[in-house]
N, C-alpha and C positions, 0 to 999 in steps of 0.2 A: 926302766920302772914297769914292773908286772902291773896289768890292768886288774881291777877290782870290779867285782859285780856281786849286787845283792839280789836275791832270790828269794821275796817274802812267800810262806806257805801258811795256809789256814786250813782247818779241818774242812774237807771235801775237797781238797785240792785233786787236778786230774794229774794221775802218777807219771803217766808217758811224758807228758808234757814237763813237770818240774825235773824229773831225774834224766830224761834226753838232754834238757838244757844243762843242768849241772855237771851231767859227766862230760859232754862235747867241750863246755868251756873249760873245766879241769882238764883235759886231754890236751886242750891248746896254751896249756900254762896260767890261764886266767885264776887269779884268787876269787873264788864264790863263797860267798858268804849265806848260808840258809838261815834266813831269820824268821822265827815262829811269831806268828800273829796268836796263835793259841799255844797251851802250854804242851811241853813234850810229853810224851811222844805225839805226834800231830798225824792223824790217821786221814787217807785221802779218800776219793769216793768209792775205790773198789776195795778199801779195808786195809790197803797196805800201808803201814805205819814208817814216816820219818822222823829222826831225832834232830831239830836244828840245831845249828850251831851256837846262835844266840837269839835272845828276844829283840823282835824288830824295835823297840824301844830303845835298844843300845847301837843302832847303826844311823850313822849320819850323812846325809846327801853328800856333804863335803868330801867322805871319805870313799866314795864309790864313782865309778865312770858310767856304771849303768845301772838300772832297776829294771829286772825282768819278771814279770807277772804271770804263773801259769794259770790255766784256766780251771775248769769244773767250776759249774753253775754255784754249787754252793759254796765253795771257796771263793769264788770271785765274789760273792753276798759278803763273805765276812771279811775279806781284804777292803771291800767299799765302805765297811762299816768301821773299821778300826781307825782310829784317829791317829794313831802314829805313823800308819801307812799312807794316810793322806797327806800328814806332813810331809814324812820323806818325798812323795811323790811330787809335791807342789815346789819343796826347795829344790829339788833334782832339775824339774823343768826350769824353774826361774835361774838355776846355776849353768843351764844349757846343757844337762847331762842327757843320756840318751835313755828313752823311757819304750820297755819292749812288753807286749802282751799279745797272748795267745787264747784262742778260742772265746770263752765268755769274759775275760779279762779286760778286754778293750772297754768294757761296761765300767769299769774302774775309773779309767781314765776320761772316758766321757762324762760320768759324774761330777767329774774335778774341772769341765769344761777344756780339757788339754788336747781334744782330739777337733776342737771346731776349726773347720776349713782344712783338714787333712784328709787326704786319700787314705783310706783304711780296708781292714777287712776283719771279719771276725768269723765264730761259729754262726751258721744260717739263722739258727733260733734266737740270735741277739740282734741281728742287724737292724731291727727297728728301736734298740735302745740306745743307739749310737749318737744321736743327734744332728748336727750340722756338720754332716762329712761328707767326703766322694766316696760312696761306698764301691766295694770292686770284689770280686770272688776269686783273685787271684790267689797263690797258696802263701805267699808271704809279699807284705808290701811295706817298703820304707819312703817316709815322708820327712824329710830333714831328720829331726832326731828322733822322729817315732816310729817303732816298727811294729807291725801287727802281723799275726798269722791265724790259721783257721782252725785247727784241731789236733787232735794226738796223730792223724795222719799225716800233719805236717809237721811235727815238732822236728823232727832231724834237719828239714830244709831252714826252720827257723833257729835253731842252733847253729848251724854252719853259717847263716846269713851273719849271726850275732859275732861269730870269729870272724868272718870277713871285716866287718865294722870296726872290730876291737883292734886285731893284731894284722889282718891283710888276707888276700885271697891266696897268696901262697901258703899259707897255714892252714886255711880251711881247706885246699886240696891235699896238703901232707897227712892232714887227721883224718881224712876221706882215704888214703891208701890203706888205712887200716880197718875202718868201719864200712866201707863197700856201699856206701849210702848210694841210692839213684836220686839224683841232683837234677 
């Protein structure tokens, strides 16, 4: 059975982080639901617009294997303020699903208390907003069911780590044979 991931996006999302994750996961055969926190089209921090597959209110944690939050300071703020996103993340955590966040988005998880005691990373600008964590400047950090990464520059490594978690190391290697990322 194919794995399923939801990627919530909101106004101000970081385009490289969102599109890289969506693209690489889809190449791996993962069903990716782009869930809009804002009405379509949703404009990223650099003016690139995406059209969500469905509103975040129509996504249930029980229907997915993983929730992946792209960063972008403004996008992360909107995700954190969205009650439906908060509920989805809490339910996913309670159900033992993977939660992944890159750049400023780990602050969304932190705001819900989901990072307490975890080893994490983020964009350096939000390190002091992550609460009671063990912070590292590694490019991708996996601690149990929490996956974090640093910035647009680490998006490909982050996406490949997600493929590895969901499908396996061999699938990540296969995908990389065509994209030739430096991993």
